[in-house]
PAGU-706170 format. One record per residue (C-alpha): x negated, y, z negated. Coordinates in steps of 0.001 Angstrom, whole numbers, plus 500000, padded with zeros to 6 digits. Layout:
N
XYZ
...
% end
This chain:
66
782456515982013364
783416519646014263
780381520773012280
778091518367014108
779142519246017502
778592522922016834
775320522414015375
774000520427018468
775649522960020832
773680525839018777
770598524186017740
770470521695020452
769584517943019987
766535516531017712
764015515212019669
764940515895023187
763320519085024933
765098521696025781
766038522155030008
764812525386031425
767981527117032244
767925528034036556
767341531555037652
770274533064039679
770053536050041753
772498538740041799
775195538954044331
775118541645047076
778564543258046123
779727545522049074
780438549013048385
784178549697049564
785213553491049392
788335553322047429
790341555451049726
790165552840052497
793672550938053384
793102547175052703
793213545120055824
795991542745056224
794866539091055060
796701535627054476
799504537037052304
800730539433054815
800687536421057633
802529534274054724
805093536965054797
805644537495058405
805170533720059836
806177532134056958
804339528983055306
804117526721058453
802823529535060471
800270530067057546
799347526768057682
798649526833061396
796535529433061002
794527528090058704
794248524836060478
793289527209063808
790693529330061856
787208528033062325
786496529997058886
788181527867056690
786962524381058711
785031522130056817
% end
């Protein structure tokens, strides 16, 4: 069984045409200077305001709203 699965995975299933793989553009990764201090984030919010404060911030933040 494992041999069959490996064979189909590598060689494809006989009688079915191969689908063209989608092309994905490489994402633009911003370059940041290494000597720059990391801005405070959610970890610091959790440390200062606790779980309830972080939960309230997430609920109020428009970036995290779906």
